[in-house]
GULOLO-594448 format. One record per residue (C-alpha): residue number from 0; chain; x, y, z. Coordinates in steps of 0.25 Angstrom, whole numbers, plus 5000, padded with zeros to 4 digits. Layout:
N
<atom><k>NUM</k><c>A</c><east>X</east><north>Y</north><up>Z</up></atom>
...
This chain:
138
<atom><k>0</k><c>A</c><east>4539</east><north>5529</north><up>4783</up></atom>
<atom><k>1</k><c>A</c><east>4534</east><north>5542</north><up>4786</up></atom>
<atom><k>2</k><c>A</c><east>4523</east><north>5545</north><up>4795</up></atom>
<atom><k>3</k><c>A</c><east>4519</east><north>5558</north><up>4804</up></atom>
<atom><k>4</k><c>A</c><east>4519</east><north>5557</north><up>4820</up></atom>
<atom><k>5</k><c>A</c><east>4506</east><north>5559</north><up>4826</up></atom>
<atom><k>6</k><c>A</c><east>4511</east><north>5574</north><up>4830</up></atom>
<atom><k>7</k><c>A</c><east>4512</east><north>5576</north><up>4814</up></atom>
<atom><k>8</k><c>A</c><east>4499</east><north>5570</north><up>4812</up></atom>
<atom><k>9</k><c>A</c><east>4491</east><north>5577</north><up>4822</up></atom>
<atom><k>10</k><c>A</c><east>4498</east><north>5590</north><up>4817</up></atom>
<atom><k>11</k><c>A</c><east>4493</east><north>5586</north><up>4804</up></atom>
<atom><k>12</k><c>A</c><east>4479</east><north>5584</north><up>4806</up></atom>
<atom><k>13</k><c>A</c><east>4481</east><north>5599</north><up>4814</up></atom>
<atom><k>14</k><c>A</c><east>4487</east><north>5605</north><up>4801</up></atom>
<atom><k>15</k><c>A</c><east>4477</east><north>5599</north><up>4791</up></atom>
<atom><k>16</k><c>A</c><east>4464</east><north>5602</north><up>4799</up></atom>
<atom><k>17</k><c>A</c><east>4471</east><north>5617</north><up>4800</up></atom>
<atom><k>18</k><c>A</c><east>4474</east><north>5619</north><up>4787</up></atom>
<atom><k>19</k><c>A</c><east>4461</east><north>5613</north><up>4782</up></atom>
<atom><k>20</k><c>A</c><east>4454</east><north>5621</north><up>4793</up></atom>
<atom><k>21</k><c>A</c><east>4462</east><north>5633</north><up>4789</up></atom>
<atom><k>22</k><c>A</c><east>4459</east><north>5630</north><up>4773</up></atom>
<atom><k>23</k><c>A</c><east>4443</east><north>5630</north><up>4774</up></atom>
<atom><k>24</k><c>A</c><east>4445</east><north>5645</north><up>4783</up></atom>
<atom><k>25</k><c>A</c><east>4447</east><north>5649</north><up>4770</up></atom>
<atom><k>26</k><c>A</c><east>4435</east><north>5647</north><up>4765</up></atom>
<atom><k>27</k><c>A</c><east>4426</east><north>5650</north><up>4777</up></atom>
<atom><k>28</k><c>A</c><east>4435</east><north>5662</north><up>4784</up></atom>
<atom><k>29</k><c>A</c><east>4437</east><north>5667</north><up>4767</up></atom>
<atom><k>30</k><c>A</c><east>4437</east><north>5682</north><up>4772</up></atom>
<atom><k>31</k><c>A</c><east>4447</east><north>5679</north><up>4782</up></atom>
<atom><k>32</k><c>A</c><east>4457</east><north>5675</north><up>4772</up></atom>
<atom><k>33</k><c>A</c><east>4453</east><north>5685</north><up>4761</up></atom>
<atom><k>34</k><c>A</c><east>4456</east><north>5696</north><up>4772</up></atom>
<atom><k>35</k><c>A</c><east>4470</east><north>5690</north><up>4775</up></atom>
<atom><k>36</k><c>A</c><east>4475</east><north>5690</north><up>4759</up></atom>
<atom><k>37</k><c>A</c><east>4484</east><north>5700</north><up>4756</up></atom>
<atom><k>38</k><c>A</c><east>4481</east><north>5711</north><up>4747</up></atom>
<atom><k>39</k><c>A</c><east>4492</east><north>5706</north><up>4738</up></atom>
<atom><k>40</k><c>A</c><east>4487</east><north>5691</north><up>4736</up></atom>
<atom><k>41</k><c>A</c><east>4477</east><north>5691</north><up>4725</up></atom>
<atom><k>42</k><c>A</c><east>4464</east><north>5682</north><up>4723</up></atom>
<atom><k>43</k><c>A</c><east>4461</east><north>5681</north><up>4739</up></atom>
<atom><k>44</k><c>A</c><east>4448</east><north>5673</north><up>4738</up></atom>
<atom><k>45</k><c>A</c><east>4456</east><north>5663</north><up>4729</up></atom>
<atom><k>46</k><c>A</c><east>4469</east><north>5662</north><up>4738</up></atom>
<atom><k>47</k><c>A</c><east>4459</east><north>5661</north><up>4750</up></atom>
<atom><k>48</k><c>A</c><east>4452</east><north>5650</north><up>4742</up></atom>
<atom><k>49</k><c>A</c><east>4466</east><north>5643</north><up>4738</up></atom>
<atom><k>50</k><c>A</c><east>4473</east><north>5643</north><up>4751</up></atom>
<atom><k>51</k><c>A</c><east>4460</east><north>5638</north><up>4759</up></atom>
<atom><k>52</k><c>A</c><east>4461</east><north>5625</north><up>4748</up></atom>
<atom><k>53</k><c>A</c><east>4475</east><north>5625</north><up>4750</up></atom>
<atom><k>54</k><c>A</c><east>4474</east><north>5624</north><up>4766</up></atom>
<atom><k>55</k><c>A</c><east>4463</east><north>5614</north><up>4765</up></atom>
<atom><k>56</k><c>A</c><east>4471</east><north>5605</north><up>4755</up></atom>
<atom><k>57</k><c>A</c><east>4484</east><north>5607</north><up>4764</up></atom>
<atom><k>58</k><c>A</c><east>4476</east><north>5602</north><up>4776</up></atom>
<atom><k>59</k><c>A</c><east>4472</east><north>5590</north><up>4768</up></atom>
<atom><k>60</k><c>A</c><east>4483</east><north>5586</north><up>4762</up></atom>
<atom><k>61</k><c>A</c><east>4490</east><north>5585</north><up>4776</up></atom>
<atom><k>62</k><c>A</c><east>4480</east><north>5576</north><up>4780</up></atom>
<atom><k>63</k><c>A</c><east>4485</east><north>5567</north><up>4766</up></atom>
<atom><k>64</k><c>A</c><east>4499</east><north>5559</north><up>4769</up></atom>
<atom><k>65</k><c>A</c><east>4502</east><north>5558</north><up>4753</up></atom>
<atom><k>66</k><c>A</c><east>4501</east><north>5575</north><up>4752</up></atom>
<atom><k>67</k><c>A</c><east>4504</east><north>5578</north><up>4767</up></atom>
<atom><k>68</k><c>A</c><east>4517</east><north>5586</north><up>4764</up></atom>
<atom><k>69</k><c>A</c><east>4513</east><north>5593</north><up>4752</up></atom>
<atom><k>70</k><c>A</c><east>4501</east><north>5597</north><up>4759</up></atom>
<atom><k>71</k><c>A</c><east>4511</east><north>5603</north><up>4769</up></atom>
<atom><k>72</k><c>A</c><east>4520</east><north>5610</north><up>4761</up></atom>
<atom><k>73</k><c>A</c><east>4507</east><north>5616</north><up>4752</up></atom>
<atom><k>74</k><c>A</c><east>4501</east><north>5622</north><up>4767</up></atom>
<atom><k>75</k><c>A</c><east>4514</east><north>5627</north><up>4770</up></atom>
<atom><k>76</k><c>A</c><east>4514</east><north>5633</north><up>4756</up></atom>
<atom><k>77</k><c>A</c><east>4500</east><north>5639</north><up>4759</up></atom>
<atom><k>78</k><c>A</c><east>4506</east><north>5645</north><up>4770</up></atom>
<atom><k>79</k><c>A</c><east>4517</east><north>5652</north><up>4765</up></atom>
<atom><k>80</k><c>A</c><east>4506</east><north>5656</north><up>4754</up></atom>
<atom><k>81</k><c>A</c><east>4496</east><north>5662</north><up>4763</up></atom>
<atom><k>82</k><c>A</c><east>4507</east><north>5670</north><up>4774</up></atom>
<atom><k>83</k><c>A</c><east>4505</east><north>5682</north><up>4765</up></atom>
<atom><k>84</k><c>A</c><east>4492</east><north>5682</north><up>4773</up></atom>
<atom><k>85</k><c>A</c><east>4496</east><north>5682</north><up>4785</up></atom>
<atom><k>86</k><c>A</c><east>4506</east><north>5693</north><up>4782</up></atom>
<atom><k>87</k><c>A</c><east>4494</east><north>5702</north><up>4778</up></atom>
<atom><k>88</k><c>A</c><east>4488</east><north>5699</north><up>4791</up></atom>
<atom><k>89</k><c>A</c><east>4500</east><north>5703</north><up>4798</up></atom>
<atom><k>90</k><c>A</c><east>4503</east><north>5716</north><up>4790</up></atom>
<atom><k>91</k><c>A</c><east>4488</east><north>5720</north><up>4787</up></atom>
<atom><k>92</k><c>A</c><east>4479</east><north>5714</north><up>4798</up></atom>
<atom><k>93</k><c>A</c><east>4468</east><north>5723</north><up>4797</up></atom>
<atom><k>94</k><c>A</c><east>4466</east><north>5720</north><up>4781</up></atom>
<atom><k>95</k><c>A</c><east>4470</east><north>5706</north><up>4784</up></atom>
<atom><k>96</k><c>A</c><east>4458</east><north>5705</north><up>4794</up></atom>
<atom><k>97</k><c>A</c><east>4467</east><north>5702</north><up>4805</up></atom>
<atom><k>98</k><c>A</c><east>4466</east><north>5717</north><up>4811</up></atom>
<atom><k>99</k><c>A</c><east>4461</east><north>5709</north><up>4824</up></atom>
<atom><k>100</k><c>A</c><east>4473</east><north>5700</north><up>4827</up></atom>
<atom><k>101</k><c>A</c><east>4485</east><north>5704</north><up>4834</up></atom>
<atom><k>102</k><c>A</c><east>4498</east><north>5706</north><up>4826</up></atom>
<atom><k>103</k><c>A</c><east>4503</east><north>5696</north><up>4836</up></atom>
<atom><k>104</k><c>A</c><east>4494</east><north>5685</north><up>4828</up></atom>
<atom><k>105</k><c>A</c><east>4494</east><north>5691</north><up>4816</up></atom>
<atom><k>106</k><c>A</c><east>4511</east><north>5689</north><up>4816</up></atom>
<atom><k>107</k><c>A</c><east>4510</east><north>5677</north><up>4823</up></atom>
<atom><k>108</k><c>A</c><east>4501</east><north>5672</north><up>4810</up></atom>
<atom><k>109</k><c>A</c><east>4515</east><north>5674</north><up>4801</up></atom>
<atom><k>110</k><c>A</c><east>4525</east><north>5663</north><up>4810</up></atom>
<atom><k>111</k><c>A</c><east>4512</east><north>5653</north><up>4813</up></atom>
<atom><k>112</k><c>A</c><east>4513</east><north>5651</north><up>4798</up></atom>
<atom><k>113</k><c>A</c><east>4527</east><north>5643</north><up>4800</up></atom>
<atom><k>114</k><c>A</c><east>4520</east><north>5636</north><up>4811</up></atom>
<atom><k>115</k><c>A</c><east>4510</east><north>5630</north><up>4800</up></atom>
<atom><k>116</k><c>A</c><east>4519</east><north>5629</north><up>4790</up></atom>
<atom><k>117</k><c>A</c><east>4528</east><north>5620</north><up>4799</up></atom>
<atom><k>118</k><c>A</c><east>4516</east><north>5612</north><up>4805</up></atom>
<atom><k>119</k><c>A</c><east>4512</east><north>5605</north><up>4792</up></atom>
<atom><k>120</k><c>A</c><east>4526</east><north>5603</north><up>4787</up></atom>
<atom><k>121</k><c>A</c><east>4528</east><north>5597</north><up>4802</up></atom>
<atom><k>122</k><c>A</c><east>4516</east><north>5589</north><up>4802</up></atom>
<atom><k>123</k><c>A</c><east>4519</east><north>5582</north><up>4788</up></atom>
<atom><k>124</k><c>A</c><east>4534</east><north>5580</north><up>4789</up></atom>
<atom><k>125</k><c>A</c><east>4533</east><north>5565</north><up>4790</up></atom>
<atom><k>126</k><c>A</c><east>4543</east><north>5558</north><up>4798</up></atom>
<atom><k>127</k><c>A</c><east>4552</east><north>5546</north><up>4795</up></atom>
<atom><k>128</k><c>A</c><east>4549</east><north>5532</north><up>4803</up></atom>
<atom><k>129</k><c>A</c><east>4560</east><north>5522</north><up>4803</up></atom>
<atom><k>130</k><c>A</c><east>4556</east><north>5509</north><up>4794</up></atom>
<atom><k>131</k><c>A</c><east>4555</east><north>5502</north><up>4807</up></atom>
<atom><k>132</k><c>A</c><east>4545</east><north>5510</north><up>4813</up></atom>
<atom><k>133</k><c>A</c><east>4530</east><north>5510</north><up>4813</up></atom>
<atom><k>134</k><c>A</c><east>4522</east><north>5514</north><up>4801</up></atom>
<atom><k>135</k><c>A</c><east>4513</east><north>5524</north><up>4803</up></atom>
<atom><k>136</k><c>A</c><east>4502</east><north>5530</north><up>4794</up></atom>
<atom><k>137</k><c>A</c><east>4506</east><north>5542</north><up>4786</up></atom>
């Protein structure tokens, strides 16, 4: 039987809240996300909205055991897909609306994406429980 430990459950719920909240921000703070879109990416508004929907669905998916792992991998793909926006903020912070942020913060966002990836993958990786161990809820 597979189960999630309490630390993983907490990390999972926090990740779900984080991604659902971030997805909602794509619709309530659209202008911010439009500014960080690199000029070479087409359909800025559609891309912001699609990524927002994907974050919301990914966050919800983290809470549904049968699709949890797929949701995590979907969020990983999304984090990779939006990485050019983070690069754009570093390379042209004024145009990206991030001119007031220090270079340390802008550069620090780049490896933070790896932390987010590790977070969802770790939190959704079930452990194998020995046969004689008490059953736990997924």
